[in-house]
C-alpha positions as CSV (number, residue, x, y, z in Angstrom):
1,M,12.1,-4.8,-2.2
2,E,11.8,-1.3,-0.9
3,K,10.0,1.3,-3.0
4,K,12.0,4.4,-3.5
5,M,10.3,7.8,-3.2
6,S,10.2,10.1,-6.2
7,K,11.6,13.6,-5.8
8,E,8.0,14.9,-5.7
9,E,7.0,12.4,-3.0
10,F,10.1,13.2,-1.0
11,D,9.4,17.0,-1.3
12,E,5.8,16.4,-0.2
13,F,7.0,14.3,2.8
14,I,9.5,16.9,3.9
15,G,6.8,19.6,3.6
16,K,4.5,17.7,5.8
17,M,7.3,17.1,8.4
18,R,8.1,20.8,8.4
19,T,4.4,21.7,9.0
20,L,4.1,19.1,11.8
21,F,7.3,20.4,13.4
22,K,6.2,24.0,13.2
23,E,2.8,23.1,14.7
24,W,4.7,21.3,17.6
25,E,7.0,24.3,18.0
26,T,4.1,26.7,18.2
27,A,2.2,24.5,20.7
28,Y,5.2,24.1,22.9
29,S,5.9,27.8,22.8
30,D,2.3,28.4,24.0
31,Y,2.7,25.8,26.7
32,M,6.0,27.4,27.9
33,R,4.4,30.9,28.0
34,E,1.3,29.6,29.8
35,T,3.3,27.7,32.3
36,W,5.6,30.7,33.0
37,E,2.6,33.0,33.5
38,K,1.0,30.5,36.0
39,T,4.2,30.0,38.0
40,D,4.6,31.9,41.3
41,N,7.1,34.8,40.9
42,D,9.3,33.5,43.8
43,V,9.6,30.1,42.0
44,K,10.3,31.7,38.7
45,L,13.1,33.8,40.2
46,A,14.7,30.8,41.9
47,L,14.5,28.7,38.8
48,T,15.9,31.4,36.6
49,A,18.7,32.2,39.0
50,Y,19.6,28.5,39.1
51,V,19.6,28.2,35.3
52,F,21.7,31.4,35.1
53,R,24.2,29.9,37.5
54,Q,24.5,26.7,35.5
55,L,24.9,28.7,32.3
56,T,27.6,30.9,33.8
57,E,29.5,27.8,35.0
58,H,29.1,26.2,31.6
59,M,30.5,29.4,30.0
60,K,33.5,29.4,32.3
61,E,34.2,25.7,32.5
62,G,33.1,24.6,29.0
63,G,31.4,21.4,27.9
64,S,29.2,20.2,25.2
65,Y,25.5,20.9,24.7
66,R,24.7,17.4,26.0
67,Y,26.9,18.0,29.1
68,L,25.0,21.3,29.7
69,I,21.5,19.8,29.5
70,Y,22.2,16.3,31.0
71,D,24.9,16.9,33.6
72,R,24.5,20.5,34.6
73,L,20.8,20.9,34.3
74,G,19.9,17.2,35.1
75,F,17.6,16.4,32.2
76,G,17.3,13.2,30.3
77,P,17.1,12.6,26.5
78,E,13.5,13.9,26.5
79,A,14.8,17.5,26.9
80,Y,17.2,17.4,23.9
81,T,14.9,18.7,21.2
82,A,12.8,21.1,23.4
83,L,16.0,22.9,24.6
84,Y,17.7,22.7,21.2
85,V,14.9,24.5,19.4
86,N,14.8,27.1,22.1
87,G,18.4,28.1,21.8
88,G,20.3,25.7,24.1
89,M,22.8,24.6,21.4
90,D,23.2,28.2,20.3
91,L,24.2,29.2,23.9
92,S,26.5,26.3,24.3
93,N,28.2,27.0,21.0
94,A,28.5,30.7,21.8
95,F,30.2,29.9,25.1
96,C,32.7,27.7,23.2
97,D,33.3,30.5,20.7
98,L,34.0,33.0,23.6
99,R,36.4,30.6,25.3
100,E,38.2,30.0,22.0
101,K,38.4,33.7,21.3
102,G,39.8,34.4,24.8
103,E,42.4,31.6,24.4
104,K,43.6,33.1,21.1
105,E,43.8,36.6,22.6
106,K,46.1,35.2,25.3
107,E,48.5,33.8,22.7
């Protein structure tokens, strides 16, 4: 038989998970910044231009967040969370909102 958590145990568990996630987020942010700073400027420019092109195509043609990261950018499942917490889903949703707004204005 499974032991159920009390509300206090659950709240403590959630608090620990939030702390762990925040620690991961901070460490990953530091890693991103350090990697960016160590990368050659020509490489940064080429990568940024490529990502901008993919984002522009996604904005124009549409698609889900998963389509953006898996099909357009070529990542696997390992990228989902890192890109999600750094605004990937927000961008994808904003593009959907823009397309919907444009379609409604055409009516």
